[in-house]
All heavy atoms as a GROMACS GRO file, in nm:
protein
  607
    1MET      N    1   0.504   0.318  -0.072
    1MET     CA    2   0.408   0.417  -0.111
    1MET      C    3   0.271   0.352  -0.127
    1MET      O    4   0.260   0.254  -0.201
    1MET     CB    5   0.448   0.487  -0.243
    1MET     CG    6   0.580   0.561  -0.231
    1MET     SD    7   0.647   0.637  -0.384
    1MET     CE    8   0.524   0.624  -0.500
    2VAL      N    9   0.175   0.407  -0.056
    2VAL     CA   10   0.037   0.350  -0.064
    2VAL      C   11  -0.050   0.456  -0.128
    2VAL      O   12  -0.058   0.571  -0.080
    2VAL     CB   13  -0.016   0.316   0.078
    2VAL    CG1   14  -0.160   0.265   0.069
    2VAL    CG2   15   0.073   0.217   0.149
    3CYS      N   16  -0.115   0.418  -0.238
    3CYS     CA   17  -0.208   0.508  -0.306
    3CYS      C   18  -0.331   0.525  -0.221
    3CYS      O   19  -0.389   0.426  -0.177
    3CYS     CB   20  -0.245   0.452  -0.442
    3CYS     SG   21  -0.364   0.559  -0.525
    4ILE      N   22  -0.367   0.650  -0.195
    4ILE     CA   23  -0.488   0.678  -0.114
    4ILE      C   24  -0.587   0.761  -0.192
    4ILE      O   25  -0.669   0.830  -0.134
    4ILE     CB   26  -0.449   0.747   0.018
    4ILE    CG1   27  -0.370   0.872  -0.005
    4ILE    CG2   28  -0.373   0.650   0.109
    4ILE    CD1   29  -0.366   0.966   0.113
    5LYS      N   30  -0.578   0.756  -0.323
    5LYS     CA   31  -0.670   0.832  -0.407
    5LYS      C   32  -0.813   0.784  -0.391
    5LYS      O   33  -0.844   0.666  -0.389
    5LYS     CB   34  -0.629   0.813  -0.554
    5LYS     CG   35  -0.721   0.877  -0.656
    5LYS     CD   36  -0.699   1.024  -0.664
    5LYS     CE   37  -0.779   1.084  -0.778
    5LYS     NZ   38  -0.755   1.225  -0.794
    6ARG      N   39  -0.902   0.880  -0.369
    6ARG     CA   40  -1.047   0.851  -0.363
    6ARG      C   41  -1.112   0.929  -0.478
    6ARG      O   42  -1.104   1.048  -0.482
    6ARG     CB   43  -1.106   0.895  -0.230
    6ARG     CG   44  -1.253   0.857  -0.217
    6ARG     CD   45  -1.307   0.882  -0.078
    6ARG     NE   46  -1.240   0.807   0.023
    6ARG     CZ   47  -1.267   0.679   0.057
    6ARG    NH1   48  -1.361   0.616  -0.008
    6ARG    NH2   49  -1.202   0.620   0.155
    7ARG      N   50  -1.175   0.855  -0.567
    7ARG     CA   51  -1.239   0.912  -0.681
    7ARG      C   52  -1.390   0.923  -0.657
    7ARG      O   53  -1.438   0.887  -0.549
    7ARG     CB   54  -1.210   0.831  -0.806
    7ARG     CG   55  -1.061   0.834  -0.840
    7ARG     CD   56  -1.023   0.738  -0.947
    7ARG     NE   57  -1.085   0.770  -1.076
    7ARG     CZ   58  -1.075   0.696  -1.183
    7ARG    NH1   59  -1.009   0.582  -1.179
    7ARG    NH2   60  -1.130   0.732  -1.295
    8PHE      N   61  -1.462   0.963  -0.756
    8PHE     CA   62  -1.606   0.972  -0.745
    8PHE      C   63  -1.667   0.837  -0.716
    8PHE      O   64  -1.609   0.733  -0.748
    8PHE     CB   65  -1.668   1.029  -0.873
    8PHE     CG   66  -1.618   1.169  -0.906
    8PHE    CD1   67  -1.527   1.187  -1.009
    8PHE    CD2   68  -1.657   1.277  -0.828
    8PHE    CE1   69  -1.480   1.316  -1.038
    8PHE    CE2   70  -1.609   1.406  -0.856
    8PHE     CZ   71  -1.520   1.424  -0.959
    9GLU      N   72  -1.785   0.834  -0.658
    9GLU     CA   73  -1.850   0.709  -0.615
    9GLU      C   74  -1.861   0.604  -0.724
    9GLU      O   75  -1.843   0.485  -0.697
    9GLU     CB   76  -1.994   0.739  -0.563
    9GLU     CG   77  -1.997   0.771  -0.418
    9GLU     CD   78  -2.138   0.782  -0.370
    9GLU    OE1   79  -2.222   0.701  -0.408
    9GLU    OE2   80  -2.167   0.875  -0.289
   10ASP      N   81  -1.885   0.646  -0.846
   10ASP     CA   82  -1.905   0.549  -0.955
   10ASP      C   83  -1.775   0.509  -1.026
   10ASP      O   84  -1.778   0.436  -1.121
   10ASP     CB   85  -2.005   0.604  -1.058
   10ASP     CG   86  -1.959   0.733  -1.123
   10ASP    OD1   87  -1.872   0.805  -1.064
   10ASP    OD2   88  -2.005   0.764  -1.232
   11GLN      N   89  -1.659   0.556  -0.972
   11GLN     CA   90  -1.531   0.524  -1.033
   11GLN      C   91  -1.445   0.447  -0.932
   11GLN      O   92  -1.446   0.477  -0.814
   11GLN     CB   93  -1.457   0.649  -1.073
   11GLN     CG   94  -1.528   0.724  -1.185
   11GLN     CD   95  -1.454   0.853  -1.222
   11GLN    OE1   96  -1.378   0.906  -1.144
   11GLN    NE2   97  -1.476   0.900  -1.343
   12PRO      N   98  -1.371   0.345  -0.978
   12PRO     CA   99  -1.287   0.269  -0.887
   12PRO      C  100  -1.175   0.358  -0.829
   12PRO      O  101  -1.129   0.450  -0.897
   12PRO     CB  102  -1.230   0.160  -0.973
   12PRO     CG  103  -1.235   0.212  -1.113
   12PRO     CD  104  -1.356   0.301  -1.117
   13SER      N  105  -1.136   0.327  -0.706
   13SER     CA  106  -1.023   0.401  -0.647
   13SER      C  107  -0.959   0.312  -0.540
   13SER      O  108  -1.021   0.224  -0.483
   13SER     CB  109  -1.069   0.532  -0.584
   13SER     OG  110  -1.150   0.509  -0.471
   14CYS      N  111  -0.832   0.340  -0.511
   14CYS     CA  112  -0.762   0.266  -0.412
   14CYS      C  113  -0.824   0.286  -0.272
   14CYS      O  114  -0.843   0.193  -0.198
   14CYS     CB  115  -0.614   0.302  -0.414
   14CYS     SG  116  -0.528   0.245  -0.561
   15ALA      N  117  -0.851   0.412  -0.240
   15ALA     CA  118  -0.908   0.441  -0.109
   15ALA      C  119  -1.046   0.375  -0.099
   15ALA      O  120  -1.082   0.325   0.010
   15ALA     CB  121  -0.919   0.592  -0.087
   16GLY      N  122  -1.122   0.377  -0.206
   16GLY     CA  123  -1.255   0.317  -0.204
   16GLY      C  124  -1.248   0.164  -0.183
   16GLY      O  125  -1.346   0.104  -0.141
   17ARG      N  126  -1.130   0.108  -0.208
   17ARG     CA  127  -1.113  -0.035  -0.189
   17ARG      C  128  -1.029  -0.068  -0.064
   17ARG      O  129  -0.979  -0.178  -0.051
   17ARG     CB  130  -1.043  -0.096  -0.310
   17ARG     CG  131  -1.131  -0.090  -0.434
   17ARG     CD  132  -1.063  -0.167  -0.550
   17ARG     NE  133  -1.150  -0.169  -0.662
   17ARG     CZ  134  -1.114  -0.128  -0.782
   17ARG    NH1  135  -0.992  -0.078  -0.803
   17ARG    NH2  136  -1.197  -0.136  -0.883
   18GLY      N  137  -1.009   0.029   0.025
   18GLY     CA  138  -0.949   0.000   0.153
   18GLY      C  139  -0.801   0.034   0.171
   18GLY      O  140  -0.740  -0.013   0.266
   19SER      N  141  -0.744   0.115   0.083
   19SER     CA  142  -0.600   0.141   0.089
   19SER      C  143  -0.561   0.217   0.217
   19SER      O  144  -0.453   0.200   0.268
   19SER     CB  145  -0.551   0.215  -0.034
   19SER     OG  146  -0.605   0.346  -0.039
   20GLU      N  147  -0.652   0.300   0.267
   20GLU     CA  148  -0.618   0.378   0.387
   20GLU      C  149  -0.604   0.284   0.508
   20GLU      O  150  -0.512   0.301   0.589
   20GLU     CB  151  -0.726   0.487   0.412
   20GLU     CG  152  -0.720   0.593   0.305
   20GLU     CD  153  -0.842   0.681   0.302
   20GLU    OE1  154  -0.957   0.630   0.318
   20GLU    OE2  155  -0.823   0.803   0.284
   21ALA      N  156  -0.688   0.182   0.517
   21ALA     CA  157  -0.676   0.084   0.622
   21ALA      C  158  -0.548   0.002   0.605
   21ALA      O  159  -0.483  -0.033   0.702
   21ALA     CB  160  -0.798  -0.006   0.625
   22LEU      N  161  -0.511  -0.027   0.482
   22LEU     CA  162  -0.386  -0.100   0.454
   22LEU      C  163  -0.266  -0.017   0.501
   22LEU      O  164  -0.171  -0.067   0.559
   22LEU     CB  165  -0.374  -0.137   0.309
   22LEU     CG  166  -0.472  -0.240   0.256
   22LEU    CD1  167  -0.464  -0.249   0.104
   22LEU    CD2  168  -0.446  -0.376   0.319
   23ALA      N  169  -0.272   0.114   0.472
   23ALA     CA  170  -0.161   0.202   0.515
   23ALA      C  171  -0.149   0.203   0.667
   23ALA      O  172  -0.037   0.196   0.720
   23ALA     CB  173  -0.183   0.343   0.460
   24CYS      N  174  -0.262   0.208   0.733
   24CYS     CA  175  -0.261   0.206   0.881
   24CYS      C  176  -0.206   0.076   0.933
   24CYS      O  177  -0.130   0.074   1.030
   24CYS     CB  178  -0.403   0.231   0.936
   24CYS     SG  179  -0.464   0.399   0.914
   25ARG      N  180  -0.244  -0.032   0.868
   25ARG     CA  181  -0.193  -0.166   0.912
   25ARG      C  182  -0.042  -0.176   0.890
   25ARG      O  183   0.029  -0.228   0.978
   25ARG     CB  184  -0.267  -0.273   0.833
   25ARG     CG  185  -0.224  -0.413   0.870
   25ARG     CD  186  -0.275  -0.448   1.010
   25ARG     NE  187  -0.225  -0.580   1.041
   25ARG     CZ  188  -0.158  -0.612   1.150
   25ARG    NH1  189  -0.139  -0.520   1.242
   25ARG    NH2  190  -0.114  -0.730   1.174
   26LEU      N  191   0.004  -0.128   0.779
   26LEU     CA  192   0.151  -0.127   0.753
   26LEU      C  193   0.222  -0.042   0.858
   26LEU      O  194   0.325  -0.085   0.914
   26LEU     CB  195   0.181  -0.071   0.613
   26LEU     CG  196   0.170  -0.168   0.497
   26LEU    CD1  197   0.184  -0.093   0.364
   26LEU    CD2  198   0.273  -0.277   0.508
   27GLU      N  199   0.169   0.075   0.888
   27GLU     CA  200   0.230   0.163   0.989
   27GLU      C  201   0.234   0.096   1.124
   27GLU      O  202   0.336   0.104   1.196
   27GLU     CB  203   0.157   0.297   0.997
   27GLU     CG  204   0.180   0.382   0.874
   27GLU     CD  205   0.084   0.499   0.860
   27GLU    OE1  206  -0.026   0.493   0.921
   27GLU    OE2  207   0.120   0.591   0.788
   28ALA      N  208   0.127   0.027   1.161
   28ALA     CA  209   0.124  -0.039   1.290
   28ALA      C  210   0.225  -0.153   1.295
   28ALA      O  211   0.294  -0.171   1.397
   28ALA     CB  212  -0.017  -0.094   1.315
   29GLU      N  213   0.238  -0.228   1.188
   29GLU     CA  214   0.332  -0.339   1.181
   29GLU      C  215   0.476  -0.290   1.187
   29GLU      O  216   0.560  -0.342   1.257
   29GLU     CB  217   0.310  -0.423   1.054
   29GLU     CG  218   0.374  -0.555   1.054
   29GLU     CD  219   0.320  -0.648   1.161
   29GLU    OE1  220   0.201  -0.640   1.198
   29GLU    OE2  221   0.397  -0.732   1.206
   30ILE      N  222   0.502  -0.182   1.116
   30ILE     CA  223   0.638  -0.122   1.116
   30ILE      C  224   0.672  -0.074   1.257
   30ILE      O  225   0.781  -0.098   1.307
   30ILE     CB  226   0.645  -0.008   1.014
   30ILE    CG1  227   0.644  -0.062   0.872
   30ILE    CG2  228   0.767   0.081   1.038
   30ILE    CD1  229   0.617   0.040   0.763
   31ALA      N  230   0.577  -0.008   1.323
   31ALA     CA  231   0.600   0.041   1.460
   31ALA      C  232   0.618  -0.073   1.559
   31ALA      O  233   0.709  -0.071   1.642
   31ALA     CB  234   0.486   0.131   1.504
   32SER      N  235   0.534  -0.177   1.549
   32SER     CA  236   0.541  -0.288   1.645
   32SER      C  237   0.671  -0.367   1.635
   32SER      O  238   0.719  -0.422   1.736
   32SER     CB  239   0.422  -0.382   1.630
   32SER     OG  240   0.435  -0.460   1.516
   33GLN      N  241   0.731  -0.367   1.517
   33GLN     CA  242   0.856  -0.440   1.496
   33GLN      C  243   0.978  -0.347   1.493
   33GLN      O  244   1.091  -0.393   1.473
   33GLN     CB  245   0.850  -0.521   1.365
   33GLN     CG  246   0.748  -0.631   1.365
   33GLN     CD  247   0.756  -0.710   1.237
   33GLN    OE1  248   0.863  -0.744   1.190
   33GLN    NE2  249   0.639  -0.741   1.180
   34ALA      N  250   0.954  -0.219   1.514
   34ALA     CA  251   1.060  -0.117   1.508
   34ALA      C  252   1.140  -0.130   1.379
   34ALA      O  253   1.265  -0.129   1.381
   34ALA     CB  254   1.150  -0.125   1.632
   35LEU      N  255   1.071  -0.144   1.267
   35LEU     CA  256   1.137  -0.160   1.137
   35LEU      C  257   1.187  -0.025   1.083
   35LEU      O  258   1.120   0.078   1.108
   35LEU     CB  259   1.042  -0.224   1.036
   35LEU     CG  260   0.989  -0.362   1.073
   35LEU    CD1  261   0.885  -0.408   0.973
   35LEU    CD2  262   1.102  -0.461   1.083
   36PRO      N  263   1.296  -0.023   1.010
   36PRO     CA  264   1.347   0.102   0.956
   36PRO      C  265   1.278   0.140   0.823
   36PRO      O  266   1.344   0.167   0.721
   36PRO     CB  267   1.495   0.069   0.932
   36PRO     CG  268   1.492  -0.076   0.896
   36PRO     CD  269   1.386  -0.137   0.984
   37LEU      N  270   1.150   0.148   0.829
   37LEU     CA  271   1.067   0.178   0.710
   37LEU      C  272   0.968   0.287   0.741
   37LEU      O  273   0.936   0.314   0.858
   37LEU     CB  274   0.989   0.053   0.664
   37LEU     CG  275   1.070  -0.067   0.626
   37LEU    CD1  276   0.975  -0.187   0.604
   37LEU    CD2  277   1.157  -0.041   0.505
   38LYS      N  278   0.918   0.352   0.639
   38LYS     CA  279   0.817   0.456   0.654
   38LYS      C  280   0.713   0.437   0.543
   38LYS      O  281   0.751   0.414   0.427
   38LYS     CB  282   0.879   0.594   0.646
   38LYS     CG  283   0.780   0.705   0.664
   38LYS     CD  284   0.843   0.840   0.660
   38LYS     CE  285   0.739   0.945   0.679
   38LYS     NZ  286   0.788   1.080   0.667
   39VAL      N  287   0.586   0.450   0.579
   39VAL     CA  288   0.478   0.446   0.482
   39VAL      C  289   0.456   0.590   0.432
   39VAL      O  290   0.440   0.683   0.509
   39VAL     CB  291   0.349   0.392   0.546
   39VAL    CG1  292   0.232   0.406   0.450
   39VAL    CG2  293   0.368   0.250   0.588
   40GLN      N  294   0.456   0.602   0.299
   40GLN     CA  295   0.421   0.730   0.236
   40GLN      C  296   0.285   0.714   0.174
   40GLN      O  297   0.267   0.631   0.085
   40GLN     CB  298   0.525   0.769   0.132
   40GLN     CG  299   0.495   0.901   0.066
   40GLN     CD  300   0.597   0.936  -0.043
   40GLN    OE1  301   0.688   0.864  -0.071
   40GLN    NE2  302   0.576   1.050  -0.101
   41ARG      N  303   0.192   0.794   0.216
   41ARG     CA  304   0.058   0.793   0.155
   41ARG      C  305   0.068   0.883   0.033
   41ARG      O  306   0.091   1.003   0.041
   41ARG     CB  307  -0.044   0.844   0.255
   41ARG     CG  308  -0.063   0.748   0.370
   41ARG     CD  309  -0.141   0.806   0.483
   41ARG     NE  310  -0.136   0.718   0.598
   41ARG     CZ  311  -0.241   0.650   0.646
   41ARG    NH1  312  -0.360   0.664   0.591
   41ARG    NH2  313  -0.227   0.573   0.750
   42PHE      N  314   0.047   0.822  -0.082
   42PHE     CA  315   0.068   0.889  -0.210
   42PHE      C  316  -0.065   0.921  -0.272
   42PHE      O  317  -0.157   0.841  -0.268
   42PHE     CB  318   0.151   0.794  -0.300
   42PHE     CG  319   0.221   0.863  -0.414
   42PHE    CD1  320   0.335   0.941  -0.387
   42PHE    CD2  321   0.177   0.855  -0.542
   42PHE    CE1  322   0.401   1.006  -0.490
   42PHE    CE2  323   0.241   0.920  -0.646
   42PHE     CZ  324   0.356   0.994  -0.620
   43PRO      N  325  -0.078   1.040  -0.337
   43PRO     CA  326  -0.208   1.080  -0.388
   43PRO      C  327  -0.262   0.997  -0.504
   43PRO      O  328  -0.382   0.984  -0.519
   43PRO     CB  329  -0.189   1.227  -0.431
   43PRO     CG  330  -0.043   1.241  -0.445
   43PRO     CD  331   0.023   1.143  -0.352
   44CYS      N  332  -0.176   0.937  -0.584
   44CYS     CA  333  -0.223   0.853  -0.694
   44CYS      C  334  -0.106   0.783  -0.761
   44CYS      O  335  -0.004   0.843  -0.789
   44CYS     CB  336  -0.298   0.936  -0.798
   44CYS     SG  337  -0.380   0.836  -0.924
   45LEU      N  338  -0.122   0.655  -0.787
   45LEU     CA  339  -0.023   0.579  -0.859
   45LEU      C  340  -0.071   0.550  -1.004
   45LEU      O  341  -0.003   0.483  -1.081
   45LEU     CB  342   0.010   0.447  -0.788
   45LEU     CG  343   0.083   0.467  -0.657
   45LEU    CD1  344   0.097   0.332  -0.583
   45LEU    CD2  345   0.220   0.526  -0.678
   46GLY      N  346  -0.189   0.600  -1.037
   46GLY     CA  347  -0.238   0.595  -1.176
   46GLY      C  348  -0.299   0.465  -1.222
   46GLY      O  349  -0.322   0.450  -1.342
   47LEU      N  350  -0.330   0.375  -1.133
   47LEU     CA  351  -0.388   0.247  -1.173
   47LEU      C  352  -0.510   0.213  -1.090
   47LEU      O  353  -0.523   0.105  -1.035
   47LEU     CB  354  -0.281   0.140  -1.158
   47LEU     CG  355  -0.157   0.156  -1.248
   47LEU    CD1  356  -0.043   0.071  -1.200
   47LEU    CD2  357  -0.193   0.125  -1.390
   48CYS      N  358  -0.602   0.308  -1.081
   48CYS     CA  359  -0.717   0.296  -0.995
   48CYS      C  360  -0.799   0.163  -1.021
   48CYS      O  361  -0.852   0.108  -0.927
   48CYS     CB  362  -0.811   0.414  -1.014
   48CYS     SG  363  -0.735   0.572  -0.973
   49GLU      N  364  -0.806   0.125  -1.146
   49GLU     CA  365  -0.890   0.010  -1.182
   49GLU      C  366  -0.841  -0.121  -1.123
   49GLU      O  367  -0.918  -0.216  -1.110
   49GLU     CB  368  -0.896  -0.002  -1.334
   49GLU     CG  369  -0.968   0.110  -1.404
   49GLU     CD  370  -0.881   0.238  -1.418
   49GLU    OE1  371  -0.760   0.231  -1.404
   49GLU    OE2  372  -0.942   0.345  -1.441
   50ILE      N  373  -0.712  -0.127  -1.082
   50ILE     CA  374  -0.658  -0.250  -1.030
   50ILE      C  375  -0.598  -0.234  -0.888
   50ILE      O  376  -0.512  -0.306  -0.847
   50ILE     CB  377  -0.554  -0.314  -1.125
   50ILE    CG1  378  -0.442  -0.215  -1.159
   50ILE    CG2  379  -0.621  -0.369  -1.248
   50ILE    CD1  380  -0.330  -0.273  -1.239
   51GLY      N  381  -0.656  -0.134  -0.817
   51GLY     CA  382  -0.608  -0.106  -0.681
   51GLY      C  383  -0.678  -0.191  -0.578
   51GLY      O  384  -0.768  -0.269  -0.613
   52PRO      N  385  -0.640  -0.179  -0.454
   52PRO     CA  386  -0.539  -0.088  -0.401
   52PRO      C  387  -0.399  -0.121  -0.454
   52PRO      O  388  -0.365  -0.238  -0.471
   52PRO     CB  389  -0.544  -0.112  -0.249
   52PRO     CG  390  -0.673  -0.180  -0.223
   52PRO     CD  391  -0.706  -0.254  -0.348
   53ASN      N  392  -0.323  -0.014  -0.473
   53ASN     CA  393  -0.187  -0.026  -0.524
   53ASN      C  394  -0.086   0.021  -0.422
   53ASN      O  395  -0.106   0.124  -0.356
   53ASN     CB  396  -0.171   0.059  -0.653
   53ASN     CG  397  -0.263   0.012  -0.762
   53ASN    OD1  398  -0.245  -0.098  -0.813
   53ASN    ND2  399  -0.360   0.094  -0.797
   54ILE      N  400   0.022  -0.057  -0.405
   54ILE     CA  401   0.130  -0.022  -0.317
   54ILE      C  402   0.259  -0.041  -0.394
   54ILE      O  403   0.283  -0.143  -0.456
   54ILE     CB  404   0.130  -0.111  -0.191
   54ILE    CG1  405   0.004  -0.081  -0.107
   54ILE    CG2  406   0.256  -0.086  -0.105
   54ILE    CD1  407  -0.007  -0.165   0.023
   55LYS      N  408   0.346   0.060  -0.384
   55LYS     CA  409   0.477   0.059  -0.452
   55LYS      C  410   0.588   0.055  -0.349
   55LYS      O  411   0.590   0.138  -0.258
   55LYS     CB  412   0.489   0.184  -0.540
   55LYS     CG  413   0.629   0.209  -0.595
   55LYS     CD  414   0.657   0.118  -0.710
   55LYS     CE  415   0.790   0.159  -0.778
   55LYS     NZ  416   0.866   0.046  -0.818
   56VAL      N  417   0.675  -0.043  -0.361
   56VAL     CA  418   0.796  -0.044  -0.280
   56VAL      C  419   0.897   0.038  -0.357
   56VAL      O  420   0.928   0.011  -0.472
   56VAL     CB  421   0.850  -0.188  -0.259
   56VAL    CG1  422   0.984  -0.186  -0.187
   56VAL    CG2  423   0.748  -0.272  -0.185
   57VAL      N  424   0.944   0.147  -0.296
   57VAL     CA  425   1.037   0.235  -0.363
   57VAL      C  426   1.162   0.157  -0.405
   57VAL      O  427   1.222   0.088  -0.320
   57VAL     CB  428   1.076   0.359  -0.273
   57VAL    CG1  429   1.177   0.446  -0.341
   57VAL    CG2  430   0.949   0.437  -0.242
   58GLY      N  431   1.193   0.161  -0.532
   58GLY     CA  432   1.304   0.085  -0.584
   58GLY      C  433   1.271  -0.060  -0.609
   58GLY      O  434   1.358  -0.140  -0.640
   59GLY      N  435   1.143  -0.094  -0.596
   59GLY     CA  436   1.102  -0.235  -0.613
   59GLY      C  437   0.970  -0.246  -0.686
   59GLY      O  438   0.936  -0.164  -0.772
   60ASP      N  439   0.897  -0.349  -0.648
   60ASP     CA  440   0.774  -0.385  -0.720
   60ASP      C  441   0.658  -0.289  -0.689
   60ASP      O  442   0.650  -0.222  -0.589
   60ASP     CB  443   0.729  -0.527  -0.679
   60ASP     CG  444   0.822  -0.635  -0.734
   60ASP    OD1  445   0.889  -0.607  -0.836
   60ASP    OD2  446   0.826  -0.743  -0.677
   61LEU      N  447   0.563  -0.294  -0.787
   61LEU     CA  448   0.435  -0.224  -0.772
   61LEU      C  449   0.330  -0.334  -0.758
   61LEU      O  450   0.315  -0.420  -0.846
   61LEU     CB  451   0.405  -0.135  -0.895
   61LEU     CG  452   0.269  -0.067  -0.899
   61LEU    CD1  453   0.247   0.022  -0.780
   61LEU    CD2  454   0.257   0.012  -1.029
   62TYR      N  455   0.260  -0.336  -0.645
   62TYR     CA  456   0.164  -0.439  -0.615
   62TYR      C  457   0.022  -0.388  -0.646
   62TYR      O  458  -0.008  -0.272  -0.613
   62TYR     CB  459   0.170  -0.480  -0.469
   62TYR     CG  460   0.298  -0.549  -0.432
   62TYR    CD1  461   0.412  -0.475  -0.397
   62TYR    CD2  462   0.307  -0.688  -0.431
   62TYR    CE1  463   0.532  -0.539  -0.364
   62TYR    CE2  464   0.424  -0.754  -0.396
   62TYR     CZ  465   0.535  -0.679  -0.364
   62TYR     OH  466   0.653  -0.743  -0.332
   63HIS      N  467  -0.061  -0.472  -0.704
   63HIS     CA  468  -0.197  -0.437  -0.739
   63HIS      C  469  -0.294  -0.530  -0.663
   63HIS      O  470  -0.258  -0.639  -0.622
   63HIS     CB  471  -0.222  -0.459  -0.890
   63HIS     CG  472  -0.119  -0.393  -0.973
   63HIS    ND1  473  -0.102  -0.259  -0.987
   63HIS    CD2  474  -0.021  -0.449  -1.051
   63HIS    CE1  475  -0.005  -0.232  -1.069
   63HIS    NE2  476   0.048  -0.345  -1.108
   64ARG      N  477  -0.418  -0.479  -0.648
   64ARG     CA  478  -0.522  -0.554  -0.574
   64ARG      C  479  -0.473  -0.605  -0.440
   64ARG      O  480  -0.497  -0.720  -0.402
   64ARG     CB  481  -0.571  -0.672  -0.662
   64ARG     CG  482  -0.638  -0.625  -0.788
   64ARG     CD  483  -0.699  -0.740  -0.870
   64ARG     NE  484  -0.768  -0.690  -0.986
   64ARG     CZ  485  -0.713  -0.676  -1.106
   64ARG    NH1  486  -0.588  -0.709  -1.125
   64ARG    NH2  487  -0.784  -0.629  -1.207
   65VAL      N  488  -0.403  -0.520  -0.370
   65VAL     CA  489  -0.345  -0.556  -0.241
   65VAL      C  490  -0.452  -0.577  -0.138
   65VAL      O  491  -0.547  -0.498  -0.127
   65VAL     CB  492  -0.245  -0.451  -0.194
   65VAL    CG1  493  -0.190  -0.481  -0.057
   65VAL    CG2  494  -0.130  -0.434  -0.296
   66ASP      N  495  -0.436  -0.685  -0.059
   66ASP     CA  496  -0.519  -0.704   0.058
   66ASP      C  497  -0.426  -0.730   0.175
   66ASP      O  498  -0.302  -0.731   0.161
   66ASP     CB  499  -0.618  -0.819   0.038
   66ASP     CG  500  -0.551  -0.952   0.009
   66ASP    OD1  501  -0.427  -0.966   0.031
   66ASP    OD2  502  -0.618  -1.045  -0.038
   67GLU      N  503  -0.483  -0.745   0.295
   67GLU     CA  504  -0.400  -0.756   0.414
   67GLU      C  505  -0.305  -0.880   0.408
   67GLU      O  506  -0.194  -0.875   0.461
   67GLU     CB  507  -0.487  -0.764   0.538
   67GLU     CG  508  -0.410  -0.735   0.662
   67GLU     CD  509  -0.493  -0.701   0.782
   67GLU    OE1  510  -0.593  -0.626   0.766
   67GLU    OE2  511  -0.462  -0.751   0.892
   68ALA      N  512  -0.346  -0.984   0.338
   68ALA     CA  513  -0.262  -1.106   0.328
   68ALA      C  514  -0.133  -1.077   0.250
   68ALA      O  515  -0.035  -1.148   0.269
   68ALA     CB  516  -0.342  -1.216   0.261
   69ALA      N  517  -0.131  -0.976   0.166
   69ALA     CA  518  -0.011  -0.943   0.088
   69ALA      C  519   0.091  -0.861   0.166
   69ALA      O  520   0.205  -0.846   0.121
   69ALA     CB  521  -0.051  -0.871  -0.039
   70LEU      N  522   0.052  -0.804   0.278
   70LEU     CA  523   0.138  -0.710   0.350
   70LEU      C  524   0.271  -0.772   0.394
   70LEU      O  525   0.376  -0.706   0.386
   70LEU     CB  526   0.061  -0.644   0.463
   70LEU     CG  527  -0.056  -0.556   0.419
   70LEU    CD1  528  -0.119  -0.491   0.538
   70LEU    CD2  529  -0.016  -0.456   0.312
   71PRO      N  530   0.272  -0.897   0.446
   71PRO     CA  531   0.402  -0.954   0.488
   71PRO      C  532   0.503  -0.960   0.373
   71PRO      O  533   0.621  -0.930   0.390
   71PRO     CB  534   0.365  -1.092   0.543
   71PRO     CG  535   0.225  -1.076   0.590
   71PRO     CD  536   0.161  -0.984   0.491
   72ALA      N  537   0.457  -0.998   0.254
   72ALA     CA  538   0.547  -1.006   0.139
   72ALA      C  539   0.597  -0.868   0.101
   72ALA      O  540   0.714  -0.850   0.062
   72ALA     CB  541   0.478  -1.072   0.022
   73ILE      N  542   0.512  -0.766   0.108
   73ILE     CA  543   0.551  -0.630   0.076
   73ILE      C  544   0.654  -0.580   0.177
   73ILE      O  545   0.756  -0.523   0.138
   73ILE     CB  546   0.426  -0.540   0.071
   73ILE    CG1  547   0.338  -0.580  -0.050
   73ILE    CG2  548   0.467  -0.393   0.062
   73ILE    CD1  549   0.202  -0.515  -0.054
   74LEU      N  550   0.631  -0.605   0.303
   74LEU     CA  551   0.727  -0.565   0.406
   74LEU      C  552   0.862  -0.636   0.385
   74LEU      O  553   0.969  -0.580   0.399
   74LEU     CB  554   0.674  -0.594   0.545
   74LEU     CG  555   0.570  -0.497   0.600
   74LEU    CD1  556   0.512  -0.548   0.731
   74LEU    CD2  557   0.631  -0.358   0.615
   75SER      N  558   0.854  -0.764   0.352
   75SER     CA  559   0.977  -0.841   0.329
   75SER      C  560   1.055  -0.783   0.213
   75SER      O  561   1.179  -0.770   0.223
   75SER     CB  562   0.939  -0.987   0.300
   75SER     OG  563   1.054  -1.064   0.277
   76GLU      N  564   0.988  -0.747   0.105
   76GLU     CA  565   1.060  -0.685  -0.007
   76GLU      C  566   1.120  -0.552   0.034
   76GLU      O  567   1.236  -0.522   0.001
   76GLU     CB  568   0.968  -0.664  -0.127
   76GLU     CG  569   1.046  -0.600  -0.242
   76GLU     CD  570   0.964  -0.562  -0.362
   76GLU    OE1  571   0.843  -0.594  -0.370
   76GLU    OE2  572   1.022  -0.492  -0.448
   77ALA      N  573   1.043  -0.472   0.106
   77ALA     CA  574   1.094  -0.341   0.147
   77ALA      C  575   1.217  -0.351   0.236
   77ALA      O  576   1.306  -0.267   0.233
   77ALA     CB  577   0.981  -0.263   0.219
   78LEU      N  578   1.223  -0.458   0.313
   78LEU     CA  579   1.338  -0.482   0.401
   78LEU      C  580   1.454  -0.551   0.328
   78LEU      O  581   1.564  -0.564   0.381
   78LEU     CB  582   1.297  -0.570   0.521
   78LEU     CG  583   1.210  -0.500   0.623
   78LEU    CD1  584   1.148  -0.602   0.718
   78LEU    CD2  585   1.290  -0.394   0.698
   79GLY      N  586   1.428  -0.596   0.206
   79GLY     CA  587   1.532  -0.666   0.131
   79GLY      C  588   1.556  -0.808   0.175
   79GLY      O  589   1.659  -0.864   0.152
   80THR      N  590   1.452  -0.868   0.237
   80THR     CA  591   1.465  -1.004   0.287
   80THR      C  592   1.383  -1.103   0.207
   80THR      O  593   1.370  -1.217   0.245
   80THR     CB  594   1.422  -1.012   0.436
   80THR    OG1  595   1.288  -0.968   0.446
   80THR    CG2  596   1.511  -0.927   0.523
   81ARG      N  597   1.338  -1.062   0.094
   81ARG     CA  598   1.252  -1.149   0.011
   81ARG      C  599   1.337  -1.235  -0.076
   81ARG      O  600   1.441  -1.207  -0.122
   81ARG     CB  601   1.156  -1.061  -0.069
   81ARG     CG  602   1.081  -1.136  -0.178
   81ARG     CD  603   0.983  -1.048  -0.237
   81ARG     NE  604   1.047  -0.972  -0.347
   81ARG     CZ  605   0.989  -0.943  -0.459
   81ARG    NH1  606   0.866  -0.980  -0.482
   81ARG    NH2  607   1.048  -0.873  -0.553
   0.00000   0.00000   0.00000
């Protein structure tokens, strides 16, 4: 689950910090490797101040995610971490 909440200009938000691009990157990686995963764009995970936030269903909640963190997130989602 990728938070894609966009708040007002003067307030922090996951989308304002690039979460939509991260969701697209995850989707592309999943498709290119034919992984049995799906990205869910979620309206809010409630932690805007420390986003972008990504939650692995049944697993960890990642904060301040950047592209370098995506391999570890995919690994956890696949249960190979």
